[in-house]
Every structure is written in structure tokens, then in C-alpha cells.
C-alpha positions in Angstrom: 145.3 -130.7 11.2 148.4 -132.6 10.1 150.3 -134.8 12.5 153.5 -136.8 12.6 153.4 -140.2 10.9 154.8 -142.9 13.2 153.0 -146.1 12.4 151.2 -147.6 9.4 149.0 -150.7 9.3 148.7 -152.8 6.2 145.6 -155.0 6.1 145.8 -157.3 3.1 145.5 -161.1 2.8 148.2 -161.1 0.2 151.5 -161.5 2.0 153.5 -160.6 -1.1 151.6 -157.3 -1.4 152.2 -156.6 2.3 155.9 -157.3 1.9 156.2 -155.1 -1.2 154.2 -152.3 0.4 156.1 -152.4 3.7 159.4 -152.2 1.7 158.2 -149.2 -0.2 157.1 -147.5 3.0 160.4 -148.1 4.7 162.3 -146.8 1.6 160.5 -143.5 2.1 161.0 -143.3 5.9 162.7 -145.9 8.0 161.5 -144.3 11.2 157.9 -145.5 10.5 156.9 -148.7 12.0 154.7 -151.0 9.9 152.1 -153.4 11.3 151.2 -156.1 8.7 147.9 -158.1 9.1 146.8 -160.7 6.6 143.4 -161.1 8.2 141.0 -158.3 8.7 139.7 -159.9 11.9 143.2 -159.9 13.3 143.6 -156.2 12.4 140.3 -155.4 14.1 141.3 -157.4 17.2 144.6 -155.5 17.4 142.9 -152.2 17.2 140.3 -153.0 19.8 142.8 -154.5 22.2 145.0 -151.4 21.9 142.4 -148.7 21.5 143.4 -147.1 24.8 147.1 -147.0 24.0 147.7 -144.4 21.2 151.4 -145.3 20.9 150.5 -148.8 19.6 147.9 -147.6 17.1 148.4 -146.8 13.5 148.3 -143.2 12.2 147.6 -144.5 8.7 145.9 -147.7 7.5 145.9 -149.2 4.1 143.0 -151.6 3.7 142.3 -154.1 1.0 138.7 -154.9 0.0 138.7 -158.5 -1.1 139.9 -160.8 1.7 138.5 -164.2 2.8 136.4 -164.5 5.9 136.1 -160.8 6.8 136.4 -158.5 3.8 137.2 -154.8 3.8 133.6 -153.8 3.9 132.9 -155.8 7.1 136.1 -154.5 8.6 135.0 -150.9 8.0 131.5 -151.5 9.6 133.2 -152.8 12.7 136.0 -150.2 12.7 133.5 -147.3 12.4 131.8 -148.7 15.5 134.9 -149.1 17.7 135.5 -145.5 18.9 135.2 -142.0 17.4 138.7 -141.1 18.8 140.3 -144.0 16.9 138.6 -143.0 13.7 139.7 -139.4 14.1 143.3 -140.4 14.7 143.6 -143.0 12.0 143.6 -142.2 8.3 142.1 -145.1 6.4 142.9 -145.5 2.7 141.4 -148.3 0.7 144.2 -149.9 -1.3 142.8 -152.3 -3.8 143.3 -153.8 -7.3 139.6 -153.0 -7.9 139.0 -150.2 -10.4 135.2 -150.8 -10.1 133.5 -147.3 -9.7 131.0 -149.0 -7.4 133.7 -150.1 -5.0 135.2 -146.6 -5.0 131.8 -145.0 -4.4 131.0 -147.5 -1.7 134.4 -146.9 0.1 133.8 -143.2 0.1 130.4 -143.7 1.8 132.3 -144.6 5.0 133.1 -141.5 7.0 136.2 -143.2 8.3 137.7 -143.7 4.7 139.7 -140.8 3.5 140.8 -142.0 0.0 140.7 -144.9 -2.5 144.0 -145.8 -4.1 144.8 -148.6 -6.7 147.5 -151.1 -6.0 150.4 -151.2 -5.9 151.5 -148.7 -3.3 154.6 -147.0 -4.8 157.1 -144.7 -3.2 155.6 -141.8 -5.2 152.1 -142.5 -3.9 153.4 -142.8 -0.4 155.1 -139.5 -0.7 151.8 -137.9 -1.9 149.9 -139.4 1.1 152.5 -138.2 3.5 152.5 -134.7 2.1 148.7 -134.5 2.1 148.0 -135.8 5.6 151.2 -135.7 7.7 154.0 -133.3 8.7 
């Protein structure tokens, strides 16, 4: 069932990528709020601390794989353990420079991951994602 897209979370240690991707998202739809996290642990903490307040949670999350300290894989293990409701209400898309088929396969093994997309996130990709998953 499709829903309205109100909030997107970008989880990527590269501040430049987050800046560029946030800009592309806002070009598509300025009504969408964008939460940028450069550390997976900070993103996880944000989700856990707000798990009971749906208004503060993202409808869509773009997650990088390769990050220091906590990578995308460790984040996913923890995210999948938070709450079933959070997983059901948040579409998670891996957004990575990796074109390694093993990374793509591994990402899709997580029930909470919907798709794997290669960087950069362009306006055209964002439009496709919105049409596919949101009203």
C-alpha cells in the first residue's frame, strides 16, 4: 500500500554526498523534510529514541554500506531488531558506490531492505522511487 512521503533519512558518512542527495530530493519536492546522519550509530539512536513518534520518523531511508565504526550491515542488523512497525513503515534503500554483486545480494537478504541503488541519487532516480513506493 502506497503512502505519502513526508520525511527521508540519509545515512552516509560522506557529508558531500548527503548535501548533494538532499539537494536533489528537495528539487523534486520541497515539502519533504530530510534528516542527514553521517554516522550509522547516530541514525540508529535517532530511530530508537523516536520509535514511538511516527511524525519524527522517516518514511524512506537511503543507507550507505561503507562507513567507519558502524557500517551499513551492522546498522541493518540493529535496525531489523528495533521494531516490526518501524520496519513496516520505513522503506530502506541501500545507496552505495559498490557495484559488487555480493553486496547487492547481501543487502537483499535483509527483509527490511527494499532495493539497492548505485550512487549518485539523481532527480530521475528519486522520481522513480517516489512513483514506485509513494502517492
